[in-house]
C-alpha positions, 0 to 999 in steps of 0.5 A: 456521543455527547450528552444532550443539551438540556431545554434545547429548543426543538429541531425544525421540521426535516426536509424529505430526502431519498433516505428519510421519505416513505415509499408512499406518495407524499407531496414535497411540501409535507411538514411530517417530522420523523418519529422522535427517539429518546436520547441515549447516554454514552454511559447507558451503552455497554460497549464492552459487552457488545465487543464480547459478543462480536468477538465470540461470533465473528459470523454475526459481524459478517451477517450484519455487514452483508445485510447493510451492504445489501442496502447500498444503492437501493432506492427508498422510493422517493424519486419514483414518488415525485410528480412527472414534471419534477422527474423530467427536470431530474432527468435533465440534470442527469443529462447535464451531469453526463456533459460534465463527466465527458469534460472530466474524462477529457480533463484526465486525459489532458493531465495524463498527456501533460505528465507524459510531456514533462516525463520526457523532460525528466528522462534526461535528468534520470539518465544523468542520475543513473551514470553518476550512481554507477560510476560512469561519469562524475557531476559537473561543477555547476551541479556539485555547487547547486547541491552544496547550496542547500547544505550551507545552512545546515553547515552553519548550524553545525559549525561549532561542532568539531568536524571529523576527518573523512576517511580516505580508503586506498581503494577508489569508490566507484559511483555511489554503492548501495544507492537504491537500496538505501533509498528504499530502506528510507521509503517506509512502505518499501522498508517493511518489505525488505528482509535481511536476505533481500538486502544482499540481492538488492545491493546489485540494483543499479537503477529504477525507472518507469515508462508510460504505456500507449494506453493508460498505465505505467511500467516499473523497470528494475535494473540489476548488475550480475549477482548470485541470485538470479540471472534477470538483468532487468525485472519489470512490473506493469500496472494496467487501468481499465479502458473506461474512466471512473466516476470523476473521469479518473482512470480506474486500476485494473490489475498488475503483471510482473516478470518471472524471476529466474532464480539460480539454484537454492537461491530463490528469496521468496521460499524458505526451507522448513526441516522437520524430524519424523520418527517411524513408529515401528522402526524408531528410525528417524528422518529429515523431511524438508518442505519449501514454503512461501516467505516474506520478500520484496521480490513478492512484489513482482507476483502481485495478487490476483483479483477474487474469483469466489464468493468467499467474503473473508477471502475477497476482503483480504485479497482486496486489501493486498491489491490495494496495497500492491497498487499503493507500492507501485504508486509510491515507487512511481511518484515518490521514489523515482523522481526524488531518489536522492532525497530518499537516499539522504533521508530528507524526504522523510521530513515531508511525509505526513504522519498523523496521530493515528499512525503513531497509535497504531505503532504503539498497539503494534508494538504491544502485539509484537510483545505478545507474539514473541512470548506465544512464540517462545511458549510454542517453541518449548512445546515443539520438537520440530526444527524449522531452518532456512536452507542457508541458516538465516531468516528474514527480519519479518516471518509470517504464515502467509506471504503478503505479496505472493 
């Protein structure tokens, strides 16, 4: 907060609004001003003390948020205090706004139909891409020439550098191996979900496509070749919208549903097996107890979180964040990954991702937290005598107590 300017002229009278008008009736032409409050300098605020108080008692924060939330949308009495003729004009403006909302809804519907129209034109291109990726066909000379034109400028810049001779393998390579896995690992939001164990299963991913539903919504379709992890040939996830449009005519997201994955025996990547030694106090004999617990995996994406049903504010907030993240991931696949898969495969799409300073600041804080977590985990390992190993002896890159996407 900046220090107030000295000898500053007094502010003009403040016009009444629904936020500053008292409940009692007052004429619109009233020149009454709000009570003045002495300026508070930033150095006078003991922010550290306040933060300490909130940190010691999280319930206080929850209480304040609850009280403030209860005030949202509550009338100040201003509209009710207006003269009858003015109220009538306000009602008329609301009627005009309803007409505007109807047009907004029509606009969004036409936009959706336009998207579907051009999606039908995109589909043959996606089919050509899939055929080349999976080695079913080769690109035409015109397609290759058009793609090489974009690389000419880069080649001129690196012409002075010595070129390495391309290694020729005795075995002929079919298609583009690990195309979709590489593209997904370059897409930041998806890369964070992919663990080391997931990569082996995702190598069999042959195509990712989408389709629109008859009603507002879309379906993501992941196609797989035969693999050692599950028997599904396709795994889909469908995003549904509500029947009624939102404030600006936009479609309102409702929920998502994913296919059940038919895991082969002992190959479920969404769980891990913990092994703990237990000793009988009487016989002194020990035994190994195995427990299956959820773990981080990209395939949790197909088990989306459910909307909250209880009144626990802390749980509701957590689930809402997970719902928002889940929807955003679906949008990223639909709007970014599928249309420009080759750019994500080569990494060129990263140049067009918007990263602001806050992202870098958060990343720095995350790094410091990770260091603290590593130190804490080392101390915990020294004190804990129980063994916790994965059934196949490997651990995901990121391990957490709670599964984000389950």
